[in-house]
Structures are given as structure tokens and as C-alpha cells.
C-alpha positions in Angstrom: -152.3 6.7 82.3 -148.9 5.0 83.1 -148.1 4.0 79.5 -148.9 5.7 76.2 -150.4 3.2 73.6 -149.1 4.3 70.3 -149.9 3.4 66.7 -147.6 4.0 63.7 -149.3 5.1 60.5 -146.8 4.6 57.6 -144.2 1.9 58.1 -141.6 3.2 55.7 -138.1 4.6 56.0 -138.6 7.3 58.6 -140.6 5.0 60.8 -137.8 2.4 60.8 -135.0 4.9 60.9 -136.2 7.2 63.7 -139.6 6.6 65.3 -139.6 2.9 66.0 -136.0 2.6 67.3 -136.6 5.6 69.6 -139.9 4.4 70.9 -138.6 0.9 71.5 -136.2 2.4 74.1 -139.1 3.8 76.1 -140.7 0.6 77.1 -141.5 1.8 80.6 -143.6 4.6 79.1 -144.8 3.2 75.7 -146.7 0.3 74.2 -146.5 -0.1 70.4 -149.9 -1.5 69.8 -150.8 -1.0 66.1 -149.0 -0.6 62.8 -150.6 0.6 59.5 -149.4 0.7 56.0 -151.0 0.5 52.6 -148.5 -2.3 51.9 -149.4 -5.0 54.5 -145.9 -6.6 54.4 -144.4 -3.4 55.7 -146.8 -3.1 58.6 -146.2 -6.8 59.4 -142.4 -6.2 59.4 -142.8 -3.3 61.8 -145.0 -5.4 64.1 -142.5 -8.3 64.1 -139.5 -6.2 64.9 -141.1 -3.7 67.4 -144.7 -4.6 68.3 -146.0 -5.7 71.6 -147.5 -9.1 72.2 -151.0 -8.1 71.2 -150.2 -5.6 68.6 -152.3 -5.4 65.4 -151.7 -4.7 61.7 -153.9 -2.5 59.5 -153.9 -1.4 55.9 -156.6 1.2 56.4 -155.8 3.9 59.0 -159.4 4.8 59.5 -160.0 1.3 60.8 -157.1 1.7 63.2 -158.5 5.0 64.5 -161.7 3.2 65.6 -159.6 1.5 68.4 -160.4 3.5 71.5 -157.5 2.0 73.4 -154.9 3.9 71.2 -153.7 7.1 72.9 -151.5 8.6 70.2 -150.5 8.0 66.6 -147.3 8.8 64.7 -147.9 9.9 61.1 -145.0 8.8 59.0 -146.6 8.9 55.5 -145.8 11.0 52.4 -146.4 14.7 52.8 -149.7 14.8 50.8 -151.5 12.8 53.5 -150.1 14.4 56.6 -153.1 16.8 57.1 -155.8 14.3 56.3 -154.6 11.6 58.6 -153.6 14.0 61.4 -157.1 15.7 61.4 -158.8 12.4 61.4 -156.7 11.1 64.2 -157.2 14.2 66.3 -161.0 14.0 65.7 -160.8 10.4 66.8 -159.4 11.5 70.2 -155.7 10.7 69.6 -152.6 12.8 70.2 -150.5 13.1 67.1 -146.8 13.3 66.3 -146.6 14.1 62.6 -143.4 13.9 60.6 -142.1 17.1 59.0 -143.1 19.1 57.1 -146.4 19.8 58.8 -148.3 19.6 55.6 -148.0 20.0 51.8 -149.2 23.7 52.0 -150.4 26.2 54.5 -154.1 25.5 53.9 -153.7 21.9 54.9 -151.5 22.8 57.9 -154.2 25.2 59.1 -156.7 22.4 59.1 -154.3 20.5 61.5 -153.8 23.5 63.7 -157.6 24.1 63.9 -158.3 20.4 64.7 -155.8 20.4 67.5 -157.4 23.5 69.1 -160.9 22.1 68.5 -160.3 18.7 70.0 -157.8 19.7 72.8 -155.5 16.9 71.8 -151.7 17.4 71.5 -150.1 17.9 68.2 -146.4 18.1 67.4 -144.2 18.0 64.3 -141.0 15.9 63.8 -138.3 18.5 63.9 -135.7 16.3 65.8 -132.8 18.6 65.0 -133.9 20.8 67.8 -132.8 18.0 70.2 -129.2 17.8 69.0 -126.6 18.9 71.6 -125.3 21.8 69.5 -128.9 23.0 68.8 -129.8 22.9 72.5 -126.6 24.7 73.4 -127.2 27.5 70.9 -130.8 27.9 71.9 -129.7 28.3 75.5 -127.3 31.0 74.5 -130.0 32.8 72.6 -132.5 32.5 75.5 -129.8 33.9 77.9 -129.4 36.9 75.7 -125.7 36.2 74.9 -126.2 37.1 71.3 -128.3 40.2 72.0 -131.0 40.9 69.4 -130.6 38.5 66.5 -131.4 40.5 63.4 -129.8 38.4 60.6 -129.7 34.7 60.1 -128.8 32.1 57.5 -130.6 28.7 57.5 -128.4 26.1 55.8 -129.7 22.9 54.1 -127.1 22.3 51.4 -126.1 18.9 49.9 -123.6 18.7 47.1 -125.1 15.4 45.7 -127.5 13.9 48.1 -130.7 13.2 46.2 -132.9 10.6 48.0 -133.6 8.0 45.3 -136.1 5.8 47.3 -139.8 6.3 48.2 -141.6 9.3 46.7 -139.1 12.0 47.4 -139.0 13.0 43.7 -142.8 12.9 43.3 -144.0 16.5 43.3 -147.7 15.6 43.8 -147.0 13.4 46.9 -144.3 15.5 48.5 -145.1 19.1 47.4 -141.5 19.8 46.4 -137.9 18.7 46.8 -135.1 19.8 49.1 -136.9 23.0 50.3 -139.8 21.2 51.8 -137.7 18.1 52.8 -134.5 19.5 54.4 -134.9 23.2 54.1 -137.8 22.9 56.5 -135.4 21.7 59.3 -133.0 24.6 58.8 -135.8 27.2 58.8 -137.3 25.7 61.9 -134.0 26.0 63.7 -133.5 29.6 62.6 -137.0 30.7 63.7 -136.7 28.8 67.0 -133.3 30.3 67.8 -134.6 33.8 67.0 -137.9 33.2 68.7 -139.4 35.1 65.9 -142.5 33.8 64.1 -143.9 36.9 62.3 -142.8 36.9 58.7 -144.1 39.7 56.5 -142.3 39.4 53.2 -140.8 36.4 51.3 -138.8 36.3 48.0 -137.7 33.0 46.6 -136.2 31.1 43.7 -136.3 27.4 43.0 -134.2 25.7 40.4 -134.3 22.4 38.5 -130.9 22.6 36.8 -129.2 19.3 37.5 -132.0 16.7 37.1 -130.2 15.3 34.0 -126.8 15.0 35.8 -127.3 12.1 38.2 -123.6 11.1 38.4 -121.9 11.2 41.8 -125.0 11.0 43.9 -124.2 9.5 47.3 -127.5 7.4 47.2 -126.8 6.2 43.6 -127.9 7.7 40.3 -131.5 8.9 40.1 -133.8 8.5 37.1 -134.1 11.9 35.4 -137.5 10.9 34.0 -138.8 10.6 37.5 -137.3 13.8 38.9 -140.3 16.2 39.2 -139.1 18.6 41.9 -136.5 21.3 42.3 -132.9 20.4 43.0 -132.2 23.6 44.9 -134.2 26.5 46.3 -133.4 29.8 48.1 -135.4 32.3 50.1 -135.2 35.8 51.6 -137.5 36.2 54.5 -138.2 39.6 56.2 -139.8 39.6 59.6 -142.2 42.1 61.2 -139.4 43.6 63.3 -137.1 44.0 60.3 -135.0 40.9 61.1 -133.9 38.9 58.0 -133.4 35.2 57.3 -131.7 33.8 54.2 -132.6 30.2 53.5 -130.6 27.9 51.2 -131.5 24.4 50.4 -130.3 21.8 47.9 -130.1 18.1 47.2 -127.7 18.8 44.3 -125.6 21.9 44.0 -122.1 22.5 42.7 -120.6 23.5 46.0 -117.6 21.9 47.7 -119.0 21.8 51.2 -122.4 20.9 52.4 -124.1 22.3 55.4 -127.4 20.7 56.6 -129.8 21.6 59.3 -127.5 24.3 60.7 -127.8 28.0 61.2 -125.7 31.2 61.3 -126.9 33.9 63.7 -125.8 37.5 63.9 -126.8 39.5 67.0 -126.1 42.9 68.5 -123.8 41.4 71.2 -122.4 38.4 69.4 -122.7 35.9 66.5 -122.8 32.2 66.3 -122.4 29.6 63.5 -122.9 25.9 63.5 -120.2 23.7 61.9 -119.3 20.0 61.8 -121.3 16.8 61.0 -124.4 17.7 63.1 -126.3 14.5 62.1 -123.5 12.4 63.6 -123.5 14.4 66.9 -120.2 16.0 65.8 -121.6 19.4 65.4 -120.1 22.4 67.2 -120.7 26.1 67.5 -118.3 29.0 66.9 -119.3 32.1 68.8 -117.8 35.5 67.8 -117.8 38.8 69.6 -115.4 41.6 70.5 -113.5 42.1 73.7 -110.5 44.0 74.9 -110.6 45.9 71.6 -110.1 42.6 69.7 -112.3 40.3 67.6 -112.7 37.0 69.6 -113.9 33.5 68.6 -114.7 30.6 70.9 -115.9 27.1 70.1 -117.9 24.4 71.8 -116.5 20.8 71.8 -118.2 18.4 69.4 -120.1 15.6 71.1 -119.3 11.9 71.0 -120.4 9.9 68.0 -124.1 9.1 67.9 -124.9 7.7 64.4 -128.4 9.0 64.4 -129.8 6.4 62.0 -128.7 3.6 64.3 -130.8 4.9 67.1 -128.4 5.1 70.0 -130.0 6.4 73.2 -128.5 9.9 73.2 -129.6 10.7 69.6 -131.9 13.5 68.7 -134.7 11.1 67.6 -134.7 9.4 71.0 -134.8 12.7 72.9 -137.6 13.9 70.6 -139.7 10.8 71.3 -138.9 11.0 75.1 -140.1 14.6 75.5 -143.2 13.9 73.4 -144.2 10.9 75.5 -143.6 12.8 78.7 -145.7 15.7 77.3 -148.6 13.3 77.0 -148.1 11.6 80.4 -147.5 14.8 82.3 -150.0 16.9 80.2 -147.3 19.4 79.1 -146.8 21.3 75.9 -144.4 19.6 73.5 -141.3 21.4 72.6 -142.3 21.7 68.9 -145.6 23.6 68.9 -147.9 23.3 65.9 -148.2 27.1 65.7 -144.5 27.3 65.0 -144.5 24.5 62.4 -147.4 26.3 60.7 -145.3 29.4 60.2 -142.5 27.3 58.7 -145.0 25.8 56.2 -146.3 29.3 55.3 -142.8 30.5 54.6 -141.9 27.4 52.5 -145.1 27.8 50.5 -144.3 31.5 49.9 -140.8 30.7 48.6 -142.4 28.3 46.0 -145.0 30.9 45.1 -142.5 33.6 44.7 -140.4 31.4 42.4 -143.4 30.6 40.3 -144.7 34.1 40.0 -141.4 36.1 40.0 -142.9 38.3 42.7 -142.4 39.0 46.4 -145.1 37.4 48.6 -146.5 39.4 51.4 -147.7 37.5 54.5 -150.1 39.0 56.9 
């Protein structure tokens, strides 16, 4: 195989903002051969802007999967259909890149994991924040042991007023939740990846819907309170098997002055580290802290040049994510984001929701 023939299932915002611009820059390795959406006009728009000469449009993804020439599919649909489409695609012999979160709950995520193992096809989840410059730098520091044993972390996904007012983001049935499952998932993925710790044993969480009737000041325009079905903020305490602890904070709307999204704070035995800056615009940086010469010392990395992620410049995280995914297929390597890791993220998010609903701590085996 010299080129990967890819189909896009779900031609909405995330497909146009991340997947299609990134894949279009990999023309030496990729052919965009099929586009599927329940709204035919969206699939036709994607084909017109990004499709190859002989690309096809579908409104039924099961018809698309019958095409034996397709090597891989990107699942960019609402959360509720992630598992169903992914399992069907794997069973049809396709590799799958599925957008985050892995699935709407752990039961559905397990079906995806089992299907990947059963079929031998590659499966990865769209956690592009791992590919930012600051994330890769911090991970390298963790891998090198510069922080020592990381035993406490904070996973930050806080917006002051950033409720997405388009699509199905506020629809609990289709999405499974609000900011926790939408952006909290990115922060938690980063924390677990940095710590290289995927063995949670206890989760306590609280989810709140306190500001649904206060849509003023939202950066995406006012939302309709009658359509707001999910939480506006959620928080979790996660204890790992080795005693390490993670605190996860997430919100679309919270009365705080400063937001902090898809960033982590790490505390280790040798040093600590915290992410700052506008990470999504490649202006994120890391402040390391330790002691030396009987003094407390801080040092900072330099923020990168502007990337403007949603404009799809070549050095952005979405492009790097797509590049490593395609190379994993062509070179038969393991993708950076492993489905087993994404499954643990899903289990923890589900446990936070369960703890909030029951008022009890949730034990995970």
C-alpha cells in the first residue's frame, strides 16, 4: 500500500475544522475517496472541497463500508454513534480513527476495543492535544524522569463562558453529557498520558447545571436554555492503584476569571510542571519548578509561533495527529493514542457522572 484510501463518516464541524484540512495536506499518502453524512448536502460539500476525482457520496454508512477499496474511515459523528459505526467499520476490514470521546459510555467503548482486537485492525481516538508542542515537551520530560514519580495532577478544562451552541452539544441523549465528556476528556487524557498511569481504583465526582438560564456573555452567542440538557460544569477526584491522585475540572460556563483548557499541572518527587498560555493557538508554555542551591527555582519553555489550529496550518496538532495515524497504517505501527488508554478515560468520565448521580464514590476494578 502506497496510499491510504480514506472515507469520512460525518461531515460536520469537526470534519471540516480538523480532519479534512489535515488529511488534505497528506496527498502523497492519502486519497479521500468517500464522504458520508445523513444530510447529503454536507457530504457533497465535503466532496467538492476535499474529494479526489472519483470520490463518492453516501447517506448510509453501511453502504459505504461495502466498498472493499476503502482502507480506513474517520468517524466524526455525534458521540452516541461512535461505537456502532466503529465496530461495523472494523468488522468490515477498515482501520478506524474515531473522534473523542471514544464512546458514550464504557460498555460501548469496550465493544470498540474488543472489535479492534478481534479483527486485528487499527483503532485510535482523536486526542489531538497530545500533539501540541507543549504537550510533547512535557511528555518528554516525564519520560526522562525529570519530574520523578508524579503522584498528584490537575487536569484543567475550564471555560468561563464557552458553551457550543451549534450541532448537538447540548443534547444529552446524543452526546452523553456536556463539558466533562466534551473537553474534560482531553485534559484527563493528557494527565493519564503524562503520568503513564492507567489504573484507576476510586472516583468521586460532582456535575452541576447551575447556569443554564444565564446565557449572556457566551463567546459563541447566547444558547437556548430550553435546549440545554447537560451539565455546565463537572469535577472529579480520581485515585489510582499506586495512590496517585488526579483532580479533574471541566466547564463550559463557570464564574471564574481565567480559563484553562486541555492543560495539566503535575507534581512529582523531583520537580513539578504546569501548562500555561493559549495552548490551542500554539502559544502554550510550561513552567517547571524544583529546588536547587537551597532555593526554589522556576524555569519556562518559550511559547511556539502562532498556529491557529482551526485554520489547519501544517504544524498544527490536527495535522500531526493525522500524519502519525496515516504512517501507523502504512508502516504497520501502533498509533500514539491507543484504544486501551482511551477506554480508561471513558471509564473515569462515566464514573464521575455516576458518582454525581448517586452521591457515592465509584470503585473501579
